C-alpha positions as CSV (number, residue, x, y, z in Angstrom):
1,M,-10.5,21.3,-7.0
2,P,-6.7,21.5,-7.9
3,N,-6.2,24.3,-5.7
4,R,-7.8,23.1,-2.8
5,T,-6.3,22.1,0.3
6,V,-7.1,18.6,2.3
7,Y,-6.3,18.3,5.9
8,F,-6.0,14.9,7.4
9,V,-6.1,15.2,11.2
10,S,-5.6,12.6,13.6
11,D,-4.9,11.8,17.4
12,G,-3.3,8.7,15.9
13,T,-0.9,8.5,12.9
14,G,-3.4,10.1,10.3
15,I,-3.0,6.8,7.9
16,T,-6.6,6.1,8.2
17,A,-8.1,9.4,7.6
18,E,-5.5,9.8,4.7
19,T,-6.4,6.1,3.4
20,F,-10.1,6.7,3.7
21,G,-10.1,10.5,2.7
22,N,-8.1,9.8,-0.4
23,S,-10.4,6.7,-1.5
24,I,-13.4,9.5,-1.2
25,L,-11.1,12.1,-3.2
26,A,-10.6,10.0,-5.9
27,Q,-14.2,10.1,-7.0
28,F,-13.5,13.6,-8.2
29,P,-11.1,15.4,-10.7
30,G,-8.0,16.8,-9.8
31,K,-5.4,16.4,-7.4
32,P,-5.6,18.6,-4.3
33,R,-2.7,19.7,-1.7
34,H,-2.6,17.2,0.9
35,V,-1.8,18.3,4.5
36,R,-1.2,15.2,7.1
37,R,-1.3,16.4,11.0
38,P,-0.8,13.4,13.0
39,F,-0.7,13.1,17.0
40,V,-3.3,16.2,17.8
41,D,-4.0,14.4,21.2
42,S,-4.3,17.7,23.4
43,A,-6.4,20.9,23.5
44,E,-3.2,22.9,22.8
45,K,-2.4,21.0,19.4
46,A,-5.9,21.2,18.4
47,H,-6.1,24.9,18.9
48,Q,-2.9,25.1,16.8
49,V,-3.7,23.3,14.0
50,V,-7.2,24.7,13.9
51,R,-5.8,28.2,13.8
52,E,-3.2,26.8,11.0
53,I,-6.2,25.4,8.9
54,N,-8.4,29.0,9.7
55,N,-5.4,31.0,8.4
56,L,-4.8,29.0,5.6
57,G,-8.3,29.5,4.4
58,E,-7.7,33.2,4.5
59,Q,-4.8,33.1,2.8
60,E,-6.1,31.0,-0.1
61,G,-9.8,32.6,-0.4
62,Q,-11.6,29.3,0.3
63,R,-12.2,27.0,3.3
64,A,-9.8,23.6,3.7
65,I,-11.4,20.0,3.7
66,V,-10.7,18.5,6.6
67,F,-10.7,14.7,7.2
68,A,-10.7,14.0,11.1
69,T,-10.1,10.7,12.9
70,L,-10.3,12.1,16.4
71,V,-11.2,9.9,19.5
72,N,-10.5,12.6,22.0
73,R,-13.5,14.3,22.8
74,E,-12.1,17.4,24.4
75,V,-10.0,17.5,20.9
76,L,-12.7,16.8,18.7
77,Q,-15.1,19.4,20.2
78,I,-12.4,22.0,19.6
79,V,-12.0,21.4,15.8
80,R,-15.6,21.1,15.6
81,E,-16.3,24.5,16.9
82,H,-13.5,26.5,15.9
83,C,-12.5,25.2,12.5
84,K,-13.7,27.0,9.6
85,G,-12.9,24.2,7.2
86,L,-15.3,21.6,5.9
87,V,-14.9,19.1,8.7
88,M,-15.5,15.4,8.4
89,D,-15.7,13.4,11.5
90,M,-14.9,10.2,9.9
91,F,-14.9,8.3,13.2
92,N,-18.0,9.3,14.8
93,T,-19.8,9.1,11.2
94,F,-19.6,5.2,11.9
95,I,-18.8,4.7,15.2
96,E,-22.1,6.4,16.7
97,P,-24.4,4.2,14.6
98,L,-22.6,1.2,15.4
99,E,-22.9,1.5,19.1
100,E,-26.4,1.9,18.8
101,E,-26.7,-1.1,16.7
102,F,-24.6,-3.2,18.7
103,Q,-25.8,-1.7,22.0
104,V,-22.5,-1.2,23.5
105,K,-19.9,2.0,23.6
106,S,-16.5,2.0,22.0
107,N,-13.8,1.7,23.9
108,H,-12.5,5.3,22.4
109,R,-9.4,3.9,22.0
110,V,-6.8,6.5,20.4
111,G,-4.4,5.0,17.4
112,R,-4.9,1.4,15.6
113,F,-1.3,0.7,16.9
114,S,-1.9,0.8,20.8
115,D,-0.7,-2.3,22.8
116,V,1.2,-3.6,19.7
117,A,3.7,-5.2,22.1
118,R,1.2,-7.6,22.7
119,S,-0.4,-8.1,19.5
120,Q,1.1,-11.6,17.7
121,E,-0.8,-9.9,14.5
122,Y,2.0,-7.6,14.9
123,H,4.7,-9.8,15.2
124,D,3.7,-11.7,12.4
125,R,4.0,-8.5,10.3
126,I,7.4,-7.9,11.6
127,E,8.6,-11.6,10.9
128,A,7.1,-11.4,7.1
129,I,8.8,-7.7,6.5
130,N,12.0,-9.4,7.7
131,F,11.6,-12.3,5.5
132,S,10.7,-10.4,2.5
133,L,13.8,-8.1,2.6
134,A,15.8,-11.7,2.9
135,H,14.3,-13.0,-0.1
136,D,14.4,-9.6,-1.8
137,D,15.1,-9.9,-5.9
138,G,16.5,-13.6,-5.3
139,Q,19.0,-12.8,-2.2
140,S,18.1,-16.3,-1.1
141,A,16.8,-19.3,-1.7
142,K,16.7,-20.6,1.9
143,N,13.0,-21.3,3.9
144,L,11.0,-20.8,0.5
145,E,9.0,-23.5,2.0
146,S,7.9,-20.9,4.3
147,A,7.0,-18.4,1.8
148,D,3.0,-17.6,1.5
149,V,3.8,-16.4,-2.4
150,I,6.8,-16.0,-4.3
151,L,6.8,-13.4,-6.9
152,V,8.4,-13.8,-10.4
153,G,9.1,-11.4,-13.4
154,V,11.6,-9.6,-15.3
155,S,13.5,-6.9,-13.3
156,R,11.6,-3.6,-12.4
157,S,8.1,-5.5,-13.1
158,G,7.2,-4.1,-9.8
159,K,7.8,-7.0,-7.4
160,T,9.7,-5.6,-4.5
161,P,6.9,-3.1,-3.7
162,T,4.4,-5.6,-4.0
163,S,6.3,-8.2,-1.7
164,L,6.8,-5.3,1.0
165,Y,3.0,-4.3,1.0
166,L,2.1,-7.8,1.3
167,A,4.2,-8.0,4.2
168,M,3.6,-4.9,6.0
169,Q,-0.5,-4.9,5.4
170,H,-1.2,-8.4,5.2
171,G,1.6,-10.1,7.2
172,I,2.5,-12.4,4.2
173,K,6.0,-13.7,3.9
174,A,6.5,-13.1,0.3
175,A,9.8,-13.9,-1.6
176,N,10.8,-12.3,-4.8
177,Y,12.9,-13.9,-7.9
178,P,13.7,-11.9,-11.0
179,L,13.7,-13.9,-14.5
180,I,16.8,-13.2,-16.4
181,P,17.8,-13.6,-20.1
182,E,20.0,-16.5,-18.5
183,D,16.9,-18.1,-17.5
184,F,15.2,-17.8,-20.9
185,E,18.3,-19.2,-22.6
186,R,18.2,-22.4,-20.7
187,N,14.3,-22.2,-21.4
188,K,13.4,-23.4,-17.8
189,I,12.4,-22.0,-14.7
190,P,15.2,-21.6,-12.1
191,S,15.9,-24.5,-10.2
192,M,15.0,-23.4,-7.0
193,L,11.8,-22.4,-7.8
194,E,10.8,-26.1,-9.3
195,P,9.7,-27.1,-5.9
196,H,7.7,-24.0,-5.1
197,K,5.2,-23.5,-8.6
198,K,2.1,-23.4,-6.7
199,K,3.2,-20.5,-4.5
200,C,4.4,-18.6,-7.5
201,F,3.0,-15.9,-8.7
202,G,3.9,-13.6,-12.0
203,L,4.0,-9.9,-12.8
204,T,4.5,-8.6,-16.1
205,I,4.5,-5.1,-17.6
206,D,4.0,-3.0,-20.8
207,P,7.6,-3.2,-22.8
208,E,7.1,0.5,-23.3
209,R,6.5,1.1,-19.9
210,L,9.3,-1.1,-18.8
211,S,11.9,0.5,-21.1
212,Q,10.7,4.1,-19.6
213,I,11.3,2.6,-16.1
214,R,14.9,1.1,-16.8
215,N,16.2,4.4,-18.6
216,E,15.3,6.3,-15.5
217,R,17.8,3.9,-13.8
218,R,20.2,2.9,-16.9
219,P,19.8,5.3,-19.7
220,G,20.7,4.4,-23.2
221,S,21.6,1.1,-21.9
222,K,20.9,-2.6,-23.6
223,Y,18.7,-3.2,-20.4
224,A,16.7,-0.5,-21.1
225,D,16.5,-1.2,-24.7
226,L,12.7,-1.4,-25.9
227,M,13.3,-4.3,-28.1
228,N,15.5,-6.0,-25.1
229,C,12.4,-5.1,-22.9
230,R,9.8,-6.6,-25.3
231,Y,11.9,-10.0,-25.9
232,E,12.4,-10.6,-21.9
233,I,8.6,-9.9,-21.3
234,N,7.7,-12.4,-24.0
235,E,10.1,-14.6,-22.8
236,A,8.9,-14.3,-19.1
237,E,5.2,-14.7,-20.0
238,A,6.0,-17.8,-22.1
239,M,7.6,-19.4,-19.4
240,M,4.9,-18.5,-16.7
241,K,2.2,-20.0,-19.0
242,R,4.4,-23.4,-19.5
243,N,4.7,-23.6,-15.7
244,G,1.1,-23.0,-14.9
245,I,2.1,-19.8,-13.2
246,S,-0.6,-17.3,-13.0
247,W,0.3,-13.5,-13.6
248,L,-1.3,-10.4,-14.2
249,S,0.0,-6.9,-16.0
250,S,1.3,-4.2,-13.0
251,T,1.5,-1.5,-16.0
252,H,-2.0,0.0,-14.9
253,K,-2.7,-1.5,-11.5
254,S,-2.0,0.1,-8.1
255,I,0.1,-2.2,-5.8
256,E,-3.0,-2.4,-3.6
257,E,-4.7,-4.0,-6.1
258,I,-2.1,-6.6,-7.3
259,A,-1.6,-7.6,-3.5
260,T,-5.6,-8.4,-3.2
261,T,-5.3,-10.2,-6.5
262,I,-2.2,-12.0,-5.2
263,L,-4.4,-12.9,-2.1
264,R,-7.3,-13.7,-3.9
265,D,-5.6,-16.3,-6.0
266,I,-3.0,-17.6,-3.4
267,R,-4.1,-17.1,0.0
268,P,-7.8,-16.5,0.3
269,D,-8.0,-17.2,3.6
270,R,-6.1,-13.9,4.2
271,L,-9.0,-12.1,2.9
272,I,-11.0,-13.5,5.8
273,Y,-10.0,-12.0,9.4
């Protein structure tokens, strides 16, 4: 398994193939080599990627695994007939049974991002991304009333990547605000967050892991010292508890898991669309 190569071949971005394929590969031990080949949308490109996959199989002495999301029938046929890898046609595995169930043909649209200029959902996501960037790390307290969620926690606990993921994937306007030693000395939540506590969600982290992350940024500093990390985490959790703010630990959770928990607790309506 660790020596295998996995291809994600698509006539669009390849994001769907890679996301779905990685979910399946996660059920197996080891970490194969990943190769994404997007925008394979012509016969010429199909033959080119097939040659690449077949040549690699000969070099490695074992066939590649190919997750394919190909809507173009001609391109798909070339890959199916000429590729010597294990080809898993992910679209037709699901599309054909659904066509039969719905008694209607699919539109065979290439790419999930087609016609984005006319998509309100797309514009909402762009607006959410701009909002999250403007409100990253407490840069601005303006328009917090329009935030869907405000992430709070100590520095380097995962607030920024979670905010951007919520914006990019779900169109959530996510601000994030760091809890700093001065807040703990005052023993009070920052005043700009006080009116918006119902929108707040906390992230905490194991002190040892936090110290490790901070040492990569500022090695040997008080900021990264384990005792200081323990102090900040304990104070932050106590502050969130006093103010009725739910939180979870980011130590062993992926951004996807954290984001889903936040949606479930803060904006459950966004899980229905």
